[in-house]
Residue, then its C-alpha position, 0 to 999 in steps of 0.5 A: m500500500l502506498d503512503v500517499p493520500l489519494t484524492t481520487p479512488s484510482i491513482d494514475p498508473r504512472r504515478e503508482a509505478l513511480y511511488l512503488t519503485l521509490a518505496q523500494v530504494p533502501e536506506g543509504k542508497v540514492v537514485s537519479y531522477g532519470q534512473l527512477g523513471e526508467l526503473a518505474g518503466m518510463v524512459r526519458a522521464a527525469r523531468w516528469v519524475g522531478r515534477t511529480l516528486s515536488q508534488l508529494p504531500e507534506g509528511t509523506r513517508l516515501p523516501w523522496h530525499r534519496v532521489v538526486a540529479a544526474g551524477g549524484r548532484l543534489s538539485l534542491q538548493s542549499g539553504t532552502p527548507g527542502g534542501e536542508e531537509q534532504r541533506a540532513r536525511l541523507r547524512a542521517e543515513g550515512i551518505l557523505l556529501r561532497n560539494d553537494r554531490v553523492d558518490m554514485r559508485r558508493h551510494g547508487w542503488h541498483r535494483e537486484p534482478g527479479n525484484g520488481 
């Protein structure tokens, strides 16, 4: 079951696929917007993923903070409430940030074959 309030009885299948995939990203790992879209079955959907995640309701339990821009770059500005929350959450999970980037080789998530 998804932990996002739904305003209609049925959710858009693309959003549902995105939310289900995002919910699988484990603590201490990150994915890029484009990678998350691809894993959810949508090729070249990085911008759509970003817009959709920006519309998550306050207090969602989905790990939105584990989604970063290409190359591990944090896209939420430092000094903004969302940017500071993302940085704090990533650090709390043991993810080191260097120059507002995450080392994707170390912290990038690669879903195991057969898991979704």
